[in-house]
DRENGU-554552 format. One record per residue (C-alpha): residue in three letters; x negated, y, z negated. Coordinates in Angstrom, 1 decimal. Each point is the difference from the previous one (the first is absolute). Layout:
BEGIN
site res:ala	c1:X	c2:Y	c3:Z
...
***
This chain:
BEGIN
site res:met	c1:12.0	c2:13.4	c3:16.6
site res:ser	c1:-3.1	c2:-1.6	c3:-1.6
site res:glu	c1:0.4	c2:-3.1	c3:-2.1
site res:pro	c1:0.4	c2:0.7	c3:-3.7
site res:leu	c1:-3.1	c2:-0.5	c3:-2.1
site res:lys	c1:-0.6	c2:-3.6	c3:-1.3
site res:arg	c1:-0.8	c2:-0.1	c3:-3.6
site res:val	c1:-3.2	c2:-2.0	c3:-0.7
site res:leu	c1:-1.3	c2:-0.7	c3:-3.5
site res:val	c1:-3.7	c2:-0.2	c3:-0.4
site res:thr	c1:-1.3	c2:-1.6	c3:-3.2
site res:gly	c1:-3.5	c2:1.3	c3:-1.1
site res:gly	c1:0.7	c2:3.1	c3:2.2
site res:ala	c1:-2.5	c2:2.2	c3:-1.9
site res:gly	c1:-2.8	c2:-2.5	c3:0.6
site res:tyr	c1:-2.7	c2:0.1	c3:2.7
site res:ile	c1:1.8	c2:-2.2	c3:2.5
site res:gly	c1:3.5	c2:1.1	c3:-1.1
site res:ser	c1:-0.7	c2:3.6	c3:0.6
site res:his	c1:-1.3	c2:-0.6	c3:3.5
site res:val	c1:3.0	c2:-2.3	c3:0.7
site res:ile	c1:2.3	c2:2.8	c3:-1.1
site res:phe	c1:-1.9	c2:2.4	c3:2.4
site res:ala	c1:0.6	c2:-2.4	c3:2.9
site res:leu	c1:3.7	c2:-0.4	c3:-0.9
site res:gln	c1:0.5	c2:3.8	c3:-0.3
site res:glu	c1:-1.9	c2:0.7	c3:3.3
site res:thr	c1:2.7	c2:-1.8	c3:1.9
site res:arg	c1:2.8	c2:2.2	c3:-1.6
site res:arg	c1:2.2	c2:-3.1	c3:0.1
site res:tyr	c1:-0.2	c2:-0.9	c3:-3.6
site res:lys	c1:0.9	c2:1.4	c3:-3.4
site res:val	c1:-2.7	c2:-1.3	c3:-2.4
site res:ile	c1:0.7	c2:-1.0	c3:-3.5
site res:ser	c1:-3.1	c2:-0.6	c3:-2.0
site res:val	c1:-0.3	c2:-1.9	c3:-3.3
site res:asp	c1:-3.3	c2:-0.2	c3:-1.9
site res:asn	c1:-1.0	c2:-0.4	c3:-3.7
site res:his	c1:-3.3	c2:1.9	c3:0.6
site res:his	c1:-2.1	c2:-2.7	c3:-1.6
site res:asn	c1:-2.7	c2:0.6	c3:2.5
site res:ser	c1:1.3	c2:3.0	c3:2.0
site res:ser	c1:0.9	c2:3.7	c3:-0.3
site res:pro	c1:3.4	c2:1.6	c3:0.5
site res:lys	c1:-1.9	c2:2.7	c3:1.9
site res:ala	c1:-0.4	c2:-2.4	c3:3.0
site res:ile	c1:3.8	c2:0.2	c3:0.5
site res:glu	c1:-0.1	c2:3.8	c3:0.0
site res:arg	c1:-2.9	c2:0.0	c3:2.4
site res:val	c1:1.5	c2:-2.4	c3:2.5
site res:ala	c1:3.3	c2:1.9	c3:0.0
site res:gln	c1:-2.0	c2:3.2	c3:0.7
site res:ile	c1:-1.6	c2:-1.7	c3:3.0
site res:ala	c1:3.5	c2:-0.9	c3:1.3
site res:arg	c1:1.3	c2:3.6	c3:-0.6
site res:asp	c1:-3.0	c2:1.5	c3:1.8
site res:asn	c1:0.5	c2:-2.3	c3:3.0
site res:leu	c1:3.7	c2:0.9	c3:0.5
site res:pro	c1:0.6	c2:1.7	c3:3.4
site res:ala	c1:1.2	c2:3.6	c3:0.1
site res:asn	c1:3.5	c2:-1.0	c3:1.0
site res:ala	c1:0.3	c2:-2.7	c3:-2.7
site res:thr	c1:3.5	c2:-1.2	c3:-0.7
site res:ala	c1:1.4	c2:-0.3	c3:-3.6
site res:gln	c1:-0.5	c2:-3.8	c3:0.4
site res:asp	c1:-3.6	c2:0.5	c3:1.0
site res:lys	c1:-0.5	c2:2.1	c3:-3.1
site res:asp	c1:1.6	c2:-2.6	c3:-2.1
site res:ser	c1:-2.3	c2:-2.7	c3:1.4
site res:ala	c1:-3.0	c2:2.1	c3:-1.4
site res:glu	c1:1.3	c2:-0.2	c3:-3.6
site res:ile	c1:-0.6	c2:-3.1	c3:-2.1
site res:asp	c1:2.3	c2:-1.3	c3:-2.7
site res:ala	c1:-2.7	c2:-1.0	c3:-2.5
site res:tyr	c1:0.7	c2:-2.0	c3:-3.2
site res:thr	c1:-2.3	c2:-1.1	c3:-2.8
site res:val	c1:1.0	c2:-3.7	c3:-0.4
site res:asp	c1:-1.6	c2:-3.1	c3:-1.4
site res:leu	c1:1.0	c2:-2.9	c3:2.2
site res:thr	c1:-0.3	c2:-2.5	c3:-2.9
site res:gln	c1:3.0	c2:1.8	c3:-1.5
site res:arg	c1:2.9	c2:-1.2	c3:2.1
site res:asp	c1:2.4	c2:2.7	c3:-1.4
site res:gln	c1:-2.3	c2:2.8	c3:1.2
site res:val	c1:0.0	c2:-1.5	c3:3.5
site res:arg	c1:3.8	c2:-0.4	c3:-0.1
site res:lys	c1:0.5	c2:3.7	c3:-1.0
site res:val	c1:-1.8	c2:1.0	c3:3.2
site res:phe	c1:2.2	c2:-2.2	c3:2.2
site res:glu	c1:3.1	c2:1.1	c3:-1.8
site res:lys	c1:-0.6	c2:3.6	c3:1.2
site res:tyr	c1:0.4	c2:-1.1	c3:3.7
site res:gly	c1:2.7	c2:-2.7	c3:-0.5
site res:lys	c1:0.5	c2:-3.3	c3:1.8
site res:gly	c1:-1.7	c2:0.0	c3:3.4
site res:gly	c1:-1.4	c2:3.5	c3:-0.7
site res:ile	c1:-3.6	c2:-1.0	c3:0.4
site res:trp	c1:-0.9	c2:-1.4	c3:3.4
site res:gly	c1:-3.2	c2:-1.8	c3:-0.9
site res:val	c1:-2.8	c2:-0.3	c3:-2.5
site res:ile	c1:-3.8	c2:0.1	c3:0.5
site res:his	c1:-1.4	c2:-1.7	c3:-3.1
site res:ile	c1:-3.6	c2:1.2	c3:-0.6
site res:ala	c1:-0.2	c2:0.4	c3:-3.8
site res:ala	c1:-2.3	c2:-2.5	c3:-1.6
site res:tyr	c1:-3.1	c2:-0.3	c3:-2.2
site res:lys	c1:-2.8	c2:-0.9	c3:2.4
site res:ala	c1:-3.4	c2:-0.5	c3:-1.6
site res:val	c1:-1.2	c2:-3.5	c3:0.7
site res:gly	c1:-2.5	c2:0.0	c3:-3.0
site res:glu	c1:2.4	c2:1.4	c3:-2.4
site res:ser	c1:2.7	c2:-2.5	c3:0.9
site res:thr	c1:-2.3	c2:-2.9	c3:-1.1
site res:glu	c1:-0.2	c2:1.7	c3:-3.5
site res:ile	c1:3.7	c2:0.9	c3:-0.5
site res:pro	c1:1.9	c2:-2.4	c3:2.2
site res:leu	c1:3.3	c2:0.2	c3:-1.9
site res:thr	c1:0.1	c2:3.8	c3:0.5
site res:tyr	c1:-0.6	c2:-0.6	c3:3.8
site res:tyr	c1:2.8	c2:-2.6	c3:0.2
site res:glu	c1:2.4	c2:2.2	c3:-1.8
site res:asn	c1:-0.7	c2:3.1	c3:1.9
site res:asn	c1:-0.3	c2:-1.5	c3:3.4
site res:val	c1:2.2	c2:-3.1	c3:0.0
site res:ala	c1:2.8	c2:0.7	c3:-2.6
site res:ala	c1:0.4	c2:3.6	c3:1.3
site res:thr	c1:0.5	c2:-1.4	c3:3.6
site res:val	c1:2.7	c2:-2.4	c3:-1.2
site res:tyr	c1:1.8	c2:2.9	c3:-1.8
site res:leu	c1:-0.3	c2:2.2	c3:3.0
site res:leu	c1:1.5	c2:-2.6	c3:2.3
site res:gln	c1:2.8	c2:-0.8	c3:-2.4
site res:val	c1:1.0	c2:3.7	c3:-0.2
site res:met	c1:-0.4	c2:0.3	c3:3.8
site res:ser	c1:2.4	c2:-2.9	c3:0.5
site res:glu	c1:2.5	c2:1.5	c3:-2.5
site res:phe	c1:0.1	c2:3.2	c3:2.1
site res:asp	c1:0.0	c2:-1.6	c3:3.4
site res:cys	c1:-3.5	c2:1.2	c3:0.9
site res:thr	c1:-1.3	c2:-3.1	c3:1.9
site res:arg	c1:-3.1	c2:1.2	c3:1.9
site res:ile	c1:-3.4	c2:-0.2	c3:-1.6
site res:val	c1:-3.6	c2:0.7	c3:1.2
site res:tyr	c1:-2.3	c2:-1.6	c3:-2.5
site res:ser	c1:-3.5	c2:1.1	c3:-0.6
site res:ser	c1:-2.1	c2:-3.1	c3:0.0
site res:ser	c1:-3.7	c2:-0.4	c3:0.3
site res:ala	c1:-2.8	c2:-1.9	c3:1.8
site res:thr	c1:-0.9	c2:-1.5	c3:-3.5
site res:val	c1:2.9	c2:-2.5	c3:0.6
site res:tyr	c1:-2.4	c2:-1.9	c3:2.2
site res:gly	c1:-2.7	c2:-0.6	c3:-2.6
site res:thr	c1:-3.1	c2:-1.3	c3:1.8
site res:pro	c1:1.4	c2:-0.4	c3:3.5
site res:pro	c1:-1.0	c2:-3.0	c3:2.1
site res:ile	c1:-0.1	c2:2.0	c3:3.2
site res:ile	c1:-1.1	c2:3.6	c3:0.8
site res:pro	c1:1.6	c2:2.1	c3:1.3
site res:ile	c1:3.0	c2:-1.1	c3:-2.1
site res:pro	c1:3.3	c2:-0.8	c3:1.7
site res:glu	c1:3.3	c2:0.2	c3:-2.0
site res:thr	c1:0.4	c2:-3.8	c3:0.3
site res:thr	c1:-2.9	c2:-0.4	c3:-2.5
site res:arg	c1:1.0	c2:-1.9	c3:-3.1
site res:leu	c1:0.5	c2:2.3	c3:-3.0
site res:gln	c1:-2.5	c2:-0.8	c3:-2.8
site res:ala	c1:-0.7	c2:3.1	c3:-2.0
site res:his	c1:-2.9	c2:-0.2	c3:-2.6
site res:ser	c1:1.0	c2:2.8	c3:-2.4
site res:pro	c1:3.1	c2:0.6	c3:-2.1
site res:tyr	c1:0.4	c2:3.2	c3:2.1
site res:gly	c1:0.0	c2:-2.0	c3:3.3
site res:lys	c1:2.3	c2:-2.6	c3:-1.5
site res:thr	c1:2.6	c2:2.7	c3:-0.9
site res:lys	c1:0.0	c2:1.0	c3:3.6
site res:val	c1:0.5	c2:-3.6	c3:1.2
site res:met	c1:2.8	c2:-0.4	c3:-2.6
site res:cys	c1:1.8	c2:3.2	c3:1.1
site res:glu	c1:-0.3	c2:-1.0	c3:3.7
site res:thr	c1:1.5	c2:-3.4	c3:-0.9
site res:ile	c1:2.9	c2:1.7	c3:-2.0
site res:val	c1:0.9	c2:2.3	c3:2.9
site res:ser	c1:-0.2	c2:-2.9	c3:2.5
site res:asp	c1:2.2	c2:-2.2	c3:-2.3
site res:leu	c1:2.6	c2:2.8	c3:-0.3
site res:cys	c1:0.0	c2:0.4	c3:3.8
site res:ser	c1:0.5	c2:-3.7	c3:0.4
site res:ala	c1:2.8	c2:-0.1	c3:-2.6
site res:glu	c1:1.9	c2:2.9	c3:1.5
site res:pro	c1:-0.9	c2:0.1	c3:3.7
site res:gln	c1:3.0	c2:2.1	c3:1.0
site res:arg	c1:-0.9	c2:2.6	c3:-2.6
site res:phe	c1:-3.7	c2:0.3	c3:-0.7
site res:arg	c1:-2.8	c2:0.9	c3:2.4
site res:gly	c1:-3.6	c2:0.2	c3:-1.3
site res:leu	c1:-3.5	c2:0.7	c3:1.3
site res:ser	c1:-3.2	c2:-0.5	c3:-1.9
site res:leu	c1:-2.9	c2:2.2	c3:1.1
site res:arg	c1:-3.3	c2:-1.5	c3:-0.9
site res:tyr	c1:-2.3	c2:3.0	c3:-0.3
site res:phe	c1:-3.6	c2:-0.2	c3:0.6
site res:asn	c1:-2.1	c2:2.9	c3:-1.4
site res:pro	c1:1.5	c2:3.5	c3:0.5
site res:ala	c1:-2.4	c2:2.9	c3:-0.1
site res:gly	c1:0.0	c2:3.7	c3:1.0
site res:ala	c1:2.6	c2:2.6	c3:-0.8
site res:his	c1:2.4	c2:2.4	c3:1.7
site res:pro	c1:-2.2	c2:2.4	c3:2.1
site res:ser	c1:1.6	c2:3.1	c3:-1.8
site res:gly	c1:-1.9	c2:-1.1	c3:-3.2
site res:leu	c1:3.2	c2:0.5	c3:-2.0
site res:ile	c1:0.6	c2:-3.7	c3:-0.8
site res:gly	c1:-2.5	c2:-2.8	c3:-0.5
site res:glu	c1:-1.2	c2:-2.7	c3:-2.3
site res:ala	c1:-0.3	c2:1.2	c3:-3.6
site res:pro	c1:-0.5	c2:-2.9	c3:-2.3
site res:ile	c1:0.1	c2:0.7	c3:-3.7
site res:gly	c1:-3.3	c2:-0.8	c3:-1.7
site res:arg	c1:-3.0	c2:-1.5	c3:1.8
site res:pro	c1:1.1	c2:-1.1	c3:3.5
site res:gly	c1:0.1	c2:-3.8	c3:0.4
site res:asn	c1:-0.2	c2:0.1	c3:3.8
site res:leu	c1:-3.0	c2:0.8	c3:2.2
site res:phe	c1:1.1	c2:3.0	c3:2.0
site res:pro	c1:1.4	c2:2.1	c3:-2.8
site res:leu	c1:-3.0	c2:-0.9	c3:-2.2
site res:leu	c1:-2.5	c2:1.1	c3:2.7
site res:ala	c1:2.0	c2:3.3	c3:0.4
site res:ala	c1:0.0	c2:0.5	c3:-3.8
site res:ile	c1:-3.8	c2:-0.6	c3:-0.1
site res:ala	c1:-0.6	c2:2.5	c3:2.8
site res:val	c1:2.1	c2:2.7	c3:-1.6
site res:gly	c1:-1.9	c2:-0.5	c3:-3.3
site res:arg	c1:2.8	c2:-1.5	c3:-2.0
site res:glu	c1:-1.6	c2:-3.4	c3:-0.4
site res:pro	c1:-3.7	c2:-0.8	c3:-0.5
site res:asn	c1:-2.1	c2:-0.9	c3:3.1
site res:asp	c1:-0.4	c2:-3.6	c3:-1.0
site res:leu	c1:2.0	c2:-2.2	c3:2.3
site res:lys	c1:0.0	c2:-3.7	c3:-0.8
site res:val	c1:0.3	c2:-2.3	c3:3.1
site res:phe	c1:1.3	c2:-3.3	c3:-1.1
site res:gly	c1:-2.0	c2:-2.7	c3:1.8
site res:asn	c1:-2.1	c2:0.2	c3:3.2
site res:asp	c1:-0.1	c2:-3.8	c3:0.6
site res:tyr	c1:3.4	c2:-0.5	c3:1.6
site res:pro	c1:0.2	c2:-1.6	c3:3.5
site res:thr	c1:0.5	c2:3.4	c3:1.7
site res:pro	c1:-2.3	c2:2.0	c3:2.3
site res:asp	c1:-1.7	c2:1.9	c3:-2.8
site res:gly	c1:0.9	c2:-2.3	c3:-2.9
site res:thr	c1:2.5	c2:2.5	c3:-1.5
site res:cys	c1:3.8	c2:-0.5	c3:-0.1
site res:val	c1:1.9	c2:0.8	c3:3.2
site res:arg	c1:3.4	c2:1.7	c3:0.0
site res:asp	c1:2.4	c2:1.3	c3:2.6
site res:tyr	c1:0.6	c2:3.7	c3:-0.5
site res:leu	c1:2.8	c2:1.9	c3:1.6
site res:his	c1:1.0	c2:3.7	c3:-0.3
site res:val	c1:2.8	c2:0.5	c3:-2.6
site res:leu	c1:2.1	c2:1.9	c3:2.6
site res:asp	c1:-0.2	c2:-3.0	c3:2.4
site res:leu	c1:1.1	c2:-2.2	c3:-2.9
site res:ala	c1:2.9	c2:2.4	c3:-0.7
site res:lys	c1:1.1	c2:-0.1	c3:3.6
site res:gly	c1:0.2	c2:-3.8	c3:-0.3
site res:his	c1:2.7	c2:0.5	c3:-2.7
site res:leu	c1:2.1	c2:2.1	c3:2.5
site res:leu	c1:-0.2	c2:-2.7	c3:2.6
site res:ala	c1:0.9	c2:-2.6	c3:-2.7
site res:leu	c1:3.1	c2:2.1	c3:-1.0
site res:asp	c1:1.0	c2:0.2	c3:3.7
site res:ala	c1:-0.3	c2:-3.8	c3:0.1
site res:leu	c1:2.5	c2:-0.3	c3:-2.8
site res:ala	c1:2.7	c2:1.9	c3:1.9
site res:pro	c1:3.0	c2:-2.0	c3:1.2
site res:glu	c1:-0.9	c2:0.4	c3:3.7
site res:ser	c1:-3.6	c2:-1.2	c3:-0.5
site res:lys	c1:-1.3	c2:-3.0	c3:1.9
site res:ala	c1:-2.8	c2:-0.7	c3:-2.5
site res:phe	c1:1.7	c2:-3.0	c3:-1.5
site res:asp	c1:1.2	c2:-1.7	c3:3.2
site res:asp	c1:-2.8	c2:-2.6	c3:-0.2
site res:cys	c1:0.5	c2:-1.0	c3:-3.6
site res:pro	c1:0.2	c2:-3.8	c3:-0.4
site res:thr	c1:3.0	c2:0.2	c3:-2.3
site res:glu	c1:2.8	c2:2.4	c3:-0.7
site res:ala	c1:-2.1	c2:1.8	c3:-2.6
site res:arg	c1:-1.0	c2:3.5	c3:1.0
site res:tyr	c1:-3.5	c2:0.2	c3:-1.5
site res:lys	c1:-3.5	c2:0.4	c3:1.3
site res:ala	c1:-3.5	c2:1.0	c3:-1.1
site res:tyr	c1:-2.4	c2:2.1	c3:2.0
site res:asn	c1:-3.7	c2:0.9	c3:-0.4
site res:leu	c1:-0.8	c2:3.7	c3:0.2
site res:gly	c1:-3.6	c2:0.5	c3:0.8
site res:arg	c1:-2.4	c2:1.1	c3:2.8
site res:gly	c1:-1.4	c2:-3.5	c3:0.6
site res:lys	c1:-3.5	c2:1.4	c3:-0.5
site res:gly	c1:-2.1	c2:-0.9	c3:-3.1
site res:met	c1:-2.4	c2:2.5	c3:-1.7
site res:ser	c1:-2.5	c2:-1.0	c3:-2.6
site res:val	c1:-0.6	c2:1.8	c3:-3.3
site res:leu	c1:-3.3	c2:1.4	c3:1.2
site res:gln	c1:1.6	c2:1.2	c3:3.3
site res:ile	c1:2.6	c2:1.9	c3:-2.0
site res:val	c1:-2.8	c2:1.6	c3:-2.2
site res:glu	c1:-1.8	c2:1.0	c3:3.2
site res:ala	c1:3.1	c2:1.4	c3:1.6
site res:met	c1:0.8	c2:2.0	c3:-3.1
site res:arg	c1:-3.6	c2:1.3	c3:-0.2
site res:lys	c1:0.5	c2:1.4	c3:3.6
site res:ala	c1:3.3	c2:1.6	c3:-0.9
site res:thr	c1:-1.1	c2:1.5	c3:-3.3
site res:gly	c1:-3.8	c2:0.6	c3:0.5
site res:phe	c1:-0.4	c2:-1.6	c3:-3.5
site res:asp	c1:-2.9	c2:-2.3	c3:-0.7
site res:tyr	c1:1.6	c2:-3.0	c3:-1.8
site res:lys	c1:-2.1	c2:-2.1	c3:-2.3
site res:tyr	c1:1.2	c2:-3.6	c3:-0.4
site res:glu	c1:-1.1	c2:-3.1	c3:-1.8
site res:ile	c1:0.7	c2:-3.5	c3:1.1
site res:val	c1:1.4	c2:-2.0	c3:-2.9
site res:gly	c1:1.6	c2:-3.4	c3:-0.3
site res:arg	c1:3.2	c2:-1.0	c3:1.7
site res:arg	c1:3.3	c2:1.0	c3:-1.6
site res:arg	c1:2.5	c2:-2.7	c3:-0.9
site res:gly	c1:2.9	c2:-0.3	c3:2.4
site res:asp	c1:-1.8	c2:1.8	c3:2.9
site res:val	c1:0.5	c2:-1.6	c3:3.4
site res:pro	c1:-2.8	c2:0.3	c3:2.7
site res:asp	c1:2.0	c2:1.2	c3:2.9
site res:leu	c1:3.6	c2:1.3	c3:0.3
site res:thr	c1:0.6	c2:1.1	c3:3.6
site res:ala	c1:3.5	c2:0.0	c3:1.4
site res:asp	c1:1.3	c2:-1.4	c3:3.2
site res:pro	c1:2.5	c2:2.8	c3:0.7
site res:ala	c1:1.3	c2:-1.5	c3:3.3
site res:leu	c1:3.5	c2:-1.0	c3:-1.3
site res:ala	c1:0.8	c2:3.5	c3:-1.4
site res:glu	c1:-1.3	c2:1.5	c3:3.3
site res:lys	c1:2.1	c2:-2.2	c3:2.1
site res:gln	c1:3.2	c2:-0.1	c3:-2.1
site res:leu	c1:0.0	c2:3.4	c3:-1.7
site res:gly	c1:-2.1	c2:2.1	c3:2.4
site res:phe	c1:-2.5	c2:0.6	c3:-2.8
site res:lys	c1:-3.5	c2:1.3	c3:0.7
site res:ala	c1:-2.6	c2:1.3	c3:-2.5
site res:glu	c1:-1.7	c2:2.5	c3:2.3
site res:gln	c1:-2.0	c2:2.2	c3:-2.3
site res:asp	c1:-3.7	c2:-0.9	c3:-0.4
site res:leu	c1:-2.3	c2:-0.2	c3:-2.9
site res:glu	c1:-1.5	c2:3.4	c3:0.6
site res:thr	c1:3.5	c2:1.6	c3:-0.2
site res:met	c1:0.8	c2:-1.9	c3:-3.2
site res:cys	c1:-3.3	c2:1.3	c3:-1.6
site res:lys	c1:0.6	c2:3.6	c3:1.3
site res:asp	c1:3.6	c2:0.2	c3:-1.3
site res:leu	c1:-0.9	c2:-1.6	c3:-3.3
site res:trp	c1:-2.9	c2:2.5	c3:-0.5
site res:asn	c1:2.3	c2:2.9	c3:1.0
site res:trp	c1:2.5	c2:-1.0	c3:-2.7
site res:gln	c1:-2.7	c2:-0.6	c3:-2.6
site res:thr	c1:-1.8	c2:3.3	c3:0.5
site res:lys	c1:3.3	c2:1.9	c3:-0.1
site res:asn	c1:1.1	c2:-2.0	c3:-3.1
site res:pro	c1:-3.1	c2:-0.9	c3:-1.9
site res:lys	c1:2.0	c2:-1.1	c3:-3.0
site res:gly	c1:2.9	c2:-1.5	c3:2.0
site res:tyr	c1:3.4	c2:1.7	c3:-0.6
site res:asp	c1:-1.3	c2:1.7	c3:-3.2
site res:ser	c1:-2.5	c2:2.1	c3:1.9
site res:asn	c1:2.2	c2:3.1	c3:0.1
***
């Protein structure tokens, strides 16, 4: 007999990263996914599409359990409303949810400097409420979506996890705070709680089917989806490059891009590391079962290199203008992914060309994101 499915709750499941994490969970046919999302910046259609991928991938001799793993329990929930969160947990009872992957957050660095209170409420207060309800229902494993922004301007590149945390923006500070909260909880209750923070670098690309991908509402704030929107004619061809006088090879900011499916696989490895038999925490200095890992490729790409790679993938002639630096931008954020490789078995294998090709495939099939058809 196969093991029964483990229920895993994914917050922000309809989002760009969330939907790809759900794909990775369903692909194993070991998990029953519960998704919660308030659709602030995501479409419920993403959940339908990712379940469709799972159904299409079922083998001809799929068992009833396999079929169940392809269906998602999806709820519209605002995490800042503790009662809404509790209602979901009540459906499954004490111990009914094996673990949580907490991805939901507001994530625009610039916006966070304008409306910091909104960011602190949505990112920090919601995490506290989620952890309180988890504790109440004996759900004591969490994979937390953190970010490379926790490092601020790092003293060494590539960036190891031992780097001091010194975020510049309110957004980055919410991530530092949530990491601290999870770590403190694991220290307070070492026999119960286990937590991993995954510090994402820059995810790009999409599922190769073109069924799910990044579909920001309004003008994209990130470089890849913006370039795709320009090439598909949804945004004007007038890219602004913020600063070309940084201490980088071509003067533009350098970021570490990894394929979103490689990032999603990192979450599977993190979940495995939270299992009772896992050896991941054996080298922890105290009883607390908490760690943070970088998820990146360890290769930096500049803004202009990305523009060139997207030009090759799309055949589109981008026009760009160099303007002044943007507040809060850091010259170089390149990961040292050695720890996650060694301890989790993580490897971001897909290259820049594949990221661009998969993104363009998604964008051409869905020119207006999930509202295209």
